[in-house]
N, C-alpha and C positions, 0 to 999 in steps of 0.2 A: 235732272236739272233743266229748267225751262230757259227761254230766251232772256228774260229779265235777270234771272240768277246768273246765267253765263256772262252777260254783259256787265252785271254788277261786280262779279269776281274780277273780270279783266280791268274794269275801271278802278277798283280798289288796288289791285296789284300794280297797275301802272301809274296810279295816282293821277289820273286824268280828270280834268275839271268837269266834263260833261259826257252825256250819252253819245252825242254826235261824234266826238273825237274817239270814243271807245269803239263804236261800231265801225268807224273808218279804219281803225287799227286792225280789228278782227277781219273785216272784209278784205283789206289789202293783203294780209298774211294768207288767208285761206284761199282767196281767188288765185293768187300767185302760186301757192302750193298746188292747187288744183290744175293749173296749167302745166306744172312740172311732172306730176305723177300720172300714170295711166288712168283712164276713166274708171275701170273696175276698182282700182286701189282707192281712188277718190270716193267712190260710192261706198266701199267697205268702211273707210275711215269716217265718212259722214253719217253713216247709218245710226250711230248712237248719239249724235249731237241734236240739239233742238232744231226743229224744222227750218227756222229762219237762218240759223248758222250753217246747217247742212247745205243750204242753197248756194252759199259762197263757194263751196268746194265742187259742186256739181252743176247746178242750173245756171250759174253765172259764168261758167267756163265753156267756151266753144271749141277750144283746141287743147285737149289733154296730151300728156306725154311729150311735151316739148323738152329739148335738151338745152339746159342752161345751168351755169354754175352758181355757187353761193353769192358771188359778187353781183351777178345779174339778178338773182332773186332779191337781194337787198335793194338794188337799184329800182326794180319794179315795185316793190313794197313801198319804198320811199316816195316814188312818184304818185302812186295811188293814195297813200296816206297824207301826202303833202307835208312831209317832214324831212329832216336830214337823214342820211344813211345810217349813222350810228344809232339814232333814236329808233329808226325803223327796224334795225337788226335786233335791238333789245326788245322792242314790242313783239316782234315775231317770236323770239325765244320764249317770252312769257305766255303768249297765246298758245304756242305749241305745247308748253307744259300743262296748261289747263286742258287742252284737248286730250293729252295723255291720260288725265284723270277720268275722262268721260268715256273712253273707248276701250274695247277689249284689248288686252296685252297683245294678242296675235295680230290685230289690225295695226296697232302702233308699231310692232316689230316689222310688219310688212312695209310700212312707210319708211322705216330706217333702212330696210334692205333695198329699197328703191333708190336711195340717195347715197352715193359714195362718200365715205367719211374719212378716207386717208388723206394725208398731206399731199400726196402726189396726184390725187384726182381732183375732186371739185370742192373739197373742204366743207362738205355738208355737216360735219360734226359740230360746227359752230351753231347750227340751228338747235342742237340738242344740249347746249351747255347748261341751261337751267335744269333740264331733266337730269343730266348726268351729275349735277352738283347735289342731287337729292330732291330736286323739285322745290316748289314753293311750300313753305310750312310756317306754322305759327311761331315756332321757335326762332327760325331765321328772321321772320318779320319783326319779332320783338327785339332781337339783337341788333338788327341793322336799320330798323325804321323804314323798311321798304322791301323786305324779302331778300332772297339771295342775290348777291351782286355777281355780275359776270366776271369770271376769272380769266377771261381771254385777254390777249393783247389788244390794244386799241386798233380799230379798223384802219386808221390812217394816222399820218404824222399830226394832222390837225387835232384828231381825237386825243392823241398822246399829250399835246400841248394843253388841251382843255382839262384833261385829268390832272396834269401837273399843276395847273393854276388852281384847281379845286383843292388839291392837297396842300398847297402853300397857303391858300385862304383859310382852310380848316386849321392849320397849325397856328396861324397868326390869330385867329379867333379864339383858339384855346388858350394861347399865351396871354392875351389881354383880357380874357374873361367875358367877352361879349358874345 
């Protein structure tokens, strides 16, 4: 897969309007991930990715192996991507799922091994929710109109309120036929 195909896949999956927003989502996710994991692990993971994408994990990162949790990861991605944290978290999950399809299983497992996934540690399992739900697939996309949806609880009370409002709006739209 080349750069254009990779960004095209991310743009399609995230339903982003343009390449700029797409590249910003990819860059935010992979640069922040590159900051969190050791340099060697970042290089292993990046080796199978398109050169331009590989650079976000390796060349754009000056300090690998930093210790921070899922919440800080989302905060950093959100800041770089210039979007709200719940959107940044979803974008990161989808980008990581596409990365999973491009790298050897051993390199992806090495990534998972680097990031604690238990409830008591850093909650990194949230990064892998799309992967663990079976990944992005044509069947899920056809059924949901946008690929697999996160089955996690909302990131915050505000996210819960937004999801509740969307559910209410959806029910009222269905009821009145518009």
